[in-house]
N, C-alpha and C positions, 0 to 999 in steps of 0.2 A: 407874922411870917418870918421875922428875923430869927426867932428861936428855932423854928423848923429848919431853916437854912443852915444854922450853926450846927444843930444836931446831925443833920444829914451829912454835913462836911466832916464831922468827927467820925461818923460811922463809915463813910466812904474813903476816909483818910485823904482828903484833898481840900483845896481852898473853897470857901463859901461862894466865891465868884464862879466856880465851875458847876454849881448845882442848878439843875433845871427842874422846874415843877410843871406838871401837866395842867394846862390852863383849864381843861374841862373838869378837873377834880380838885379845885382850890378849896372848896368847903371841907372836903375830906382831909386835906393836908392841914387846914387850920385847926382841926380837932385833934390832930396828932401832937401830943405834948411830951411823950416819952421816947427814948431811943428804941424801945420795942415797937412802938407804933410806926416810927420812921423806917425801921428795918422791914416791917410788913409792907409799907408803901414802896420801898425800894425793890423788894422781891416781886411786887405786882407791877413794876415798871411805871409807877406814877411819879416817882422821883428818880431822876437819872443824873449822870454827870457828863460834862463835856470832856471828850478825850484830851489828854495832855498834848500840847503842841511841842514837838521836839525841834531841834536845830536842823535845818535842811542840809542835806549832804550834796545837793545839786552842784554848788560852786566848787566844793572839794573834789567831787568826781570829775568835773570838767577840767579843773587844774591838773589833776593827776593824769588825765588822758593827754593833755598837752605835754606834760613832762615826759610821758612815755615816748612822745615824738621828738624829744630833746629840745622842746621849747621852754621858755621861762627859766633857763638855767645859766643866763649870762652873769657877768661880774656883779651887776647890780642886785641880783637875786640871791647871791651867795652869802652865807653866814658861816663863820669859822674859817680856819686856815685851809690851804690846799691839802695839807697833811691830814686834817680832820675829815675831809671829804673822801680822800683816797690815800690811805696810809703809805708813806714812802717805803717802809720795810716790806709791806705786802706786795707793792708794785715790783720791787726788786726781786723778791722771792719768785713771783710769777714769771718774770722775764728770764731769770737765770735758770729756773727749773725747765722751762720750755727749751732754752738753748742747750742745756745739758742733755735733755732727752733726745734732741735732734742729733747731737754729737755721738751719743751712745748708739742710736739707730744706724748712723752712717758707719761707725766702727764695726758693729755687729754684722751688718750687711756687706762688709768689706769694700765700702766705697772710699774709705780713707785708711791710712796705716795707723799703727799704734802711736808712732812718734808724732804724726800730724794731729791725732786725737789729743795727746798730752799738751801739745803746743796750743791748740784751739781751746781746750778746756781751761787752761791757765788764762788765756786772753778773755774768755767768757767770765771767769771769776774776777778779773780786773776791770770789767765793765767796758771792754774794748768794743764789743758788738752791740749795735742798737736793737737788732732783732734776729730771728732765725734766717730771714731773707738776707740780712747783711752777712751772716756766717757763710751762706751758700755763695754769695758774690765774692767774698774774700777767698774762699777755697778755689773758686773758678779762676780768679785773677792770678792767684799764686800757683795755679796749675797743680793742685794737691789732690784732686780727685783721681782715683785709680781707674785706668782704662781696662775694660773687660773685653 
C-alpha cells in the first residue's frame, strides 16, 4: 500500500500523508501498480486527498477590527518612529493646505481684506496657527472680520 500511496501523492501533487483510500475497495487499490491505474482510481473517487489546511485568518480579522476601533495602537504596540507612522511633511502639507484654503475662501467671500489675508497667509506659512479654528479665533480676537 506504500507504493500506491506514493504514486497517488505524485499524481495529486501533495504529501502521502494527505492521501485517503476507500476502505471498501482496498483489494482494488492493492492491484493498482502503475500511475495509470492510480489515476483511474482517483477519477472514480476511490482514492482522494485531504484538503490542505491553511492558516486561519480569524485572529487577524479580530485584531484588524479592534484596530479600526483605535484599540491596540498604544506605545507598546508601535514599531518604527512617529515619522514612519505619519510622515511629518505630509502632516504639515495637510494642515497648511487646509489653512490656506480657508484664508482664500474668507478673502473671496469678502470676509477679510486683502491686507489681512496677506498677513494671515504669512503667519500660516510660519506655522503660527494650530488649525483652521485657531485662524478664526485669531481673526475674531484681532477684530479683522469685515462687518456686512
